[in-house]
PASEBA-1860 file (N, C-alpha, C; in nm, 3 decimals):
! residues 125
1> QVQLVESG> 6.292/8.886/9.851/6.330/8.950/9.943/6.422/9.065/9.902 ~ 6.415/9.204/9.898/6.472/9.304/9.869/6.553/9.341/9.979 ~ 6.694/9.356/9.976/6.753/9.455/10.054/6.797/9.576/10.019 ~ 6.760/9.687/10.082/6.810/9.807/10.037/6.912/9.899/10.162 ~ 7.023/9.962/10.094/7.103/10.028/10.181/7.128/10.143/10.111 ~ 7.109/10.246/10.208/7.127/10.388/10.163/7.239/10.444/10.228 ~ 7.321/10.534/10.141/7.428/10.607/10.184/7.440/10.757/10.113 ~ 7.546/10.838/10.162/7.535/10.979/10.114/7.503/11.082/10.244
9> GGLVQAGD> 7.435/11.006/10.317/7.413/11.141/10.400/7.539/11.203/10.475 ~ 7.478/11.300/10.544/7.596/11.354/10.612/7.554/11.516/10.677 ~ 7.673/11.602/10.693/7.603/11.731/10.763/7.654/11.816/10.638 ~ 7.588/11.888/10.619/7.598/12.009/10.540/7.569/12.132/10.598 ~ 7.589/12.272/10.492/7.526/12.374/10.546/7.433/12.434/10.469 ~ 7.331/12.519/10.471/7.222/12.548/10.424/7.275/12.620/10.269 ~ 7.204/12.575/10.181/7.237/12.596/10.055/7.347/12.504/9.968 ~ 7.387/12.397/10.034/7.483/12.279/9.946/7.411/12.195/9.916
17> SLRLSCAA> 7.465/12.090/9.862/7.391/11.977/9.782/7.432/11.842/9.841 ~ 7.361/11.750/9.835/7.415/11.623/9.846/7.354/11.531/9.782 ~ 7.400/11.408/9.751/7.336/11.309/9.676/7.354/11.161/9.779 ~ 7.218/11.126/9.761/7.191/11.006/9.858/7.190/10.905/9.725 ~ 7.234/10.765/9.775/7.228/10.644/9.712/7.162/10.546/9.781 ~ 7.076/10.439/9.705/6.999/10.346/9.769/7.067/10.219/9.684 ~ 7.136/10.156/9.746/7.156/10.001/9.651/7.075/9.878/9.685 ~ 7.035/9.835/9.598/6.928/9.717/9.629/6.975/9.595/9.579
25> SGGTFSNY> 6.952/9.508/9.674/6.995/9.336/9.607/6.914/9.248/9.672 ~ 6.915/9.127/9.629/6.806/9.034/9.649/6.714/9.017/9.553 ~ 6.682/9.091/9.472/6.557/9.108/9.377/6.588/9.157/9.226 ~ 6.485/9.173/9.142/6.496/9.225/9.020/6.451/9.380/9.022 ~ 6.566/9.447/9.029/6.540/9.587/9.079/6.460/9.643/8.981 ~ 6.442/9.601/8.826/6.380/9.719/8.745/6.224/9.633/8.747 ~ 6.184/9.548/8.852/6.019/9.513/8.880/5.999/9.607/8.978 ~ 6.062/9.709/9.050/6.028/9.784/9.150/6.000/9.940/9.115
33> YMGWFRQT> 5.890/9.990/9.170/5.904/10.137/9.154/5.974/10.186/9.302 ~ 6.050/10.300/9.302/6.131/10.326/9.431/6.121/10.452/9.467 ~ 6.100/10.487/9.596/6.053/10.603/9.651/6.157/10.635/9.754 ~ 6.147/10.779/9.785/6.213/10.823/9.886/6.138/10.894/9.984 ~ 6.161/10.869/10.136/6.092/10.936/10.220/6.165/10.977/10.336 ~ 6.152/11.080/10.412/6.203/11.120/10.525/6.148/11.148/10.668 ~ 6.197/11.144/10.770/6.135/11.126/10.901/6.232/11.206/10.997 ~ 6.168/11.296/11.088/6.214/11.344/11.211/6.149/11.296/11.358
41> PGKEREFV> 6.209/11.317/11.424/6.176/11.266/11.566/6.057/11.327/11.594 ~ 5.941/11.226/11.635/5.815/11.267/11.666/5.714/11.277/11.542 ~ 5.757/11.263/11.437/5.700/11.301/11.330/5.658/11.173/11.253 ~ 5.549/11.175/11.149/5.540/11.033/11.045/5.635/11.050/10.922 ~ 5.690/10.957/10.868/5.747/10.970/10.762/5.661/11.008/10.661 ~ 5.747/11.106/10.593/5.711/11.206/10.491/5.762/11.153/10.351 ~ 5.661/11.144/10.238/5.707/11.112/10.126/5.773/11.226/10.082 ~ 5.875/11.189/9.997/6.005/11.275/9.917/5.949/11.267/9.750
49> AIIGRGGG> 5.985/11.181/9.716/5.981/11.133/9.566/5.965/10.972/9.525 ~ 5.910/10.960/9.406/5.892/10.853/9.358/5.935/10.822/9.233 ~ 6.003/10.709/9.176/6.011/10.694/9.028/5.978/10.576/8.993 ~ 5.914/10.551/8.878/5.886/10.434/8.771/5.968/10.332/8.778 ~ 5.969/10.207/8.731/6.019/10.112/8.707/6.161/10.150/8.598 ~ 6.103/10.188/8.519/6.206/10.228/8.412/6.280/10.375/8.404 ~ 6.234/10.451/8.519/6.286/10.582/8.525/6.222/10.655/8.471 ~ 6.120/10.673/8.387/6.056/10.793/8.309/5.961/10.871/8.382
57> TTTYADSM> 5.891/10.814/8.469/5.807/10.865/8.569/5.844/10.912/8.700 ~ 5.811/11.039/8.727/5.869/11.063/8.848/5.769/11.175/8.919 ~ 5.748/11.145/9.064/5.661/11.252/9.128/5.735/11.285/9.255 ~ 5.692/11.430/9.274/5.764/11.524/9.410/5.691/11.573/9.489 ~ 5.719/11.538/9.626/5.628/11.605/9.731/5.635/11.764/9.675 ~ 5.520/11.849/9.704/5.523/11.995/9.678/5.673/12.081/9.718 ~ 5.682/12.031/9.842/5.788/12.120/9.914/5.934/12.076/9.864 ~ 5.955/11.994/9.773/6.078/11.930/9.724/6.083/11.960/9.544
65> KGRFTISR> 5.998/11.997/9.511/5.988/12.011/9.353/6.093/12.125/9.327 ~ 6.181/12.120/9.229/6.280/12.186/9.162/6.399/12.191/9.257 ~ 6.394/12.160/9.362/6.532/12.120/9.456/6.595/12.000/9.428 ~ 6.488/11.886/9.424/6.563/11.767/9.459/6.522/11.666/9.349 ~ 6.610/11.578/9.305/6.578/11.528/9.185/6.583/11.351/9.199 ~ 6.484/11.267/9.150/6.522/11.139/9.191/6.535/11.080/9.045 ~ 6.664/10.975/9.071/6.686/10.860/8.920/6.737/10.751/8.984 ~ 6.727/10.684/8.861/6.741/10.544/8.894/6.862/10.491/8.803
73> DNAKNTVY> 6.941/10.388/8.833/7.027/10.322/8.725/6.980/10.170/8.749 ~ 6.911/10.126/8.648/6.880/9.998/8.670/6.991/9.896/8.638 ~ 7.100/9.918/8.562/7.219/9.847/8.550/7.288/9.814/8.690 ~ 7.272/9.907/8.789/7.377/9.937/8.898/7.244/9.913/9.018 ~ 7.138/9.893/8.985/7.041/9.831/9.116/7.042/9.957/9.217 ~ 7.064/10.064/9.165/7.047/10.179/9.262/6.972/10.294/9.227 ~ 6.884/10.348/9.329/6.847/10.460/9.309/6.907/10.600/9.361 ~ 6.874/10.699/9.329/6.947/10.818/9.390/6.843/10.945/9.412
81> LQMNSLKP> 6.901/11.043/9.524/6.815/11.133/9.519/6.928/11.256/9.527 ~ 6.913/11.354/9.423/7.016/11.466/9.420/6.928/11.586/9.501 ~ 6.992/11.634/9.609/6.929/11.745/9.718/7.035/11.878/9.671 ~ 6.927/11.953/9.601/7.031/12.080/9.629/6.940/12.212/9.701 ~ 7.054/12.296/9.700/6.936/12.394/9.795/6.894/12.362/9.906 ~ 6.977/12.299/9.997/6.941/12.240/10.103/6.906/12.358/10.223 ~ 6.785/12.297/10.324/6.754/12.410/10.409/6.764/12.323/10.568 ~ 6.759/12.413/10.662/6.768/12.342/10.771/6.633/12.265/10.807
89> EDTAVYYC> 6.517/12.294/10.754/6.418/12.206/10.750/6.400/12.075/10.705 ~ 6.534/12.051/10.606/6.527/11.937/10.536/6.631/11.823/10.600 ~ 6.645/11.873/10.740/6.704/11.767/10.824/6.616/11.652/10.888 ~ 6.666/11.516/10.845/6.567/11.418/10.882/6.656/11.275/10.848 ~ 6.626/11.200/10.895/6.665/11.015/10.829/6.595/11.007/10.705 ~ 6.647/10.994/10.590/6.602/10.961/10.441/6.609/10.835/10.423 ~ 6.485/10.777/10.396/6.460/10.631/10.373/6.469/10.602/10.204 ~ 6.479/10.484/10.152/6.471/10.475/10.041/6.361/10.344/10.053
97> AAGRSWGA> 6.286/10.301/9.943/6.177/10.215/9.986/6.144/10.161/9.815 ~ 6.103/10.025/9.822/6.069/9.972/9.687/5.912/9.917/9.694 ~ 5.871/9.958/9.601/5.714/9.875/9.590/5.692/9.830/9.447 ~ 5.576/9.727/9.474/5.567/9.640/9.337/5.406/9.682/9.291 ~ 5.334/9.745/9.363/5.197/9.780/9.316/5.192/9.907/9.264 ~ 5.223/9.926/9.143/5.242/10.056/9.071/5.083/10.089/9.072 ~ 5.064/10.200/9.115/4.908/10.254/9.116/4.859/10.299/9.243 ~ 4.929/10.223/9.346/4.897/10.257/9.498/4.931/10.396/9.554
105> PPFLVSSY> 4.893/10.435/9.586/4.952/10.619/9.619/5.068/10.633/9.663 ~ 5.144/10.701/9.612/5.307/10.715/9.620/5.343/10.768/9.734 ~ 5.252/10.835/9.804/5.281/10.910/9.956/5.258/10.852/10.073 ~ 5.205/10.732/10.043/5.172/10.647/10.130/5.289/10.523/10.194 ~ 5.290/10.528/10.290/5.412/10.430/10.354/5.367/10.270/10.341 ~ 5.245/10.282/10.335/5.216/10.126/10.296/5.190/10.077/10.168 ~ 5.239/10.171/10.062/5.222/10.137/9.914/5.393/10.084/9.870 ~ 5.453/10.068/9.997/5.606/10.023/9.955/5.606/9.876/10.032
113> DFWGQGTQ> 5.694/9.782/10.000/5.698/9.652/10.040/5.844/9.660/10.135 ~ 5.968/9.703/10.088/6.059/9.713/10.135/6.120/9.874/10.182 ~ 6.181/9.861/10.273/6.262/9.961/10.345/6.399/9.965/10.365 ~ 6.479/10.032/10.348/6.629/10.058/10.377/6.629/10.076/10.536 ~ 6.736/10.117/10.598/6.750/10.146/10.724/6.796/10.317/10.741 ~ 6.765/10.366/10.659/6.803/10.498/10.668/6.930/10.574/10.669 ~ 6.947/10.697/10.623/7.050/10.778/10.619/7.014/10.903/10.665 ~ 7.135/10.960/10.787/7.071/11.086/10.847/7.151/11.182/10.753
121> VTVSS> 7.041/11.307/10.728/7.089/11.426/10.664/7.080/11.550/10.756 ~ 7.168/11.627/10.795/7.161/11.732/10.873/7.199/11.841/10.830 ~ 7.140/11.968/10.792/7.147/12.121/10.728/7.157/12.176/10.874 ~ 7.279/12.235/10.867/7.312/12.366/10.968/7.280/12.481/10.894 ~ 7.254/12.591/10.978/7.189/12.705/10.917/7.317/12.807/10.912
END
């Protein structure tokens, strides 16, 4: 069982940057690919980015390409999401997730086995 704890969310202004962190425990971190999703009230959870087990493979949702960067430090059991040029529409609860079945569609919630509790990001205009 893997436990995931996100941190780094907060209230920022449009154009600012934030770095989210997700610390993992209870499993072998490098065995899992890691993803970030986000969700706003009344909407389904939306894929943001995924990173492979070794960190060499990344995929982003089209709307985040060029602004967001996912990375991981397997020595620290942590995955990060660097978010630049934030927009009000980026306001959401951001979740990290861990999955074991590499090859499953990365944008599907069902492709991940463990989830964190989420961290709120609010971007004011």
